N, C-alpha and C positions, 0 to 999 in steps of 0.2 A: 434449771432445765424443766421444761414442761413435758408432761406425759398425757396423751389424749385420754379422756374419760368418757364423754358422751356428746351428743348433739341435742339441742333443745329446739323444738319447733312449735311456734304458737298456732293454735287452732281455735275455731269457734264450734267445733263438733265434739260432743261428749265422746270420750274414749273408754273402752272397757278397762276396768281396773284402776281408774283414776281415783285419787283421794284429794281431800280439800285442805288447804292451808289457810285458816281463817284470817290470820294477821296480814296476809298478802292478798286475800280475796282471789285465790288462785286454785284451780284444779290441776293436778299433776299426775302423770303416769310415772312408774318406776322404771328408769332406764336399765336397771339391772335385770328386768324381766323381758327386755327387748333384745332379740338376737343381733340387732344392728345398733344397739346402744342409743336408742332414740327416746327422748323425754318429750312428751306432748304437754303443752301448757295452755290452759283455757282460763282466761282472766274474766272475772266479773266486770260488768260495765263500769262500776265505781272503784275499781282497783287503783290504788295510788302508785303502783309499780311504774318504773320509768317506761316511757313510750317505746323506746328502742327494744325493750324486752317483749312488749306486747305486739310489736309489728314485724320484728325481724327474728330469724333464727339465731341461736348462739352456739358456740363451741365451748366445751368445758375441758379444762386441763387441770391435772393435779400438779401442785407446785410444792417444793419443800419449805418455802418461806413466803408467806403471804405479803408481808410488808415489802420485801425485796422485789417481788413480782409486780407490785402495784406502783413502785417508785417511778415517778416521772410520767405516769400514765394518766389518761383521762378517766376519772372515776365515774361509773354509772350508778353503782350501788355499793355503799360502804360495807365493810365486813359484818357478817351476821352468822349465827349458828345454823348450819344446814343439816344438822343431825348430831347425834352423840359422837363426840370426838372429831367433828368436822366444822371448819370455819370456811365460809365462802365469801367472795366479793365479785363484782362485775366491773370490768373496764371496757373501754371502746377501742377497737383497732380495726382498720380497714372498713369502717362504716358499720360494723356489727358489734354486738356485745360478746365479750369473752368472759366466761366464768372461770375464776381461779378457785381451786379447791385445795385446802390444806388440811390434811389429816393429822391428828395428834400422833406424835412419835411414841411408840410403845416400848 
């Protein structure tokens, strides 16, 4: 079962509070600091991230099992560490990227 977490919106405009993710060549805002759970993404021109992430918004959901949630889906970005205790991946559904977020069980 999916649980809504946040919405990601690509932008070319620097946003207050953004931080840089060097490996992705990406500037991000923290959706936890947004009352509307918005994450702004500003990509460097030479970012190797998938085009769909650079040009379309995404919806992020928490899932209990990443492998199960990805099964049979079109993979946009393979699983990666999204932070301490968090593994993320992106799939495509309905023409946009869907971020799947799986937190380690405590």
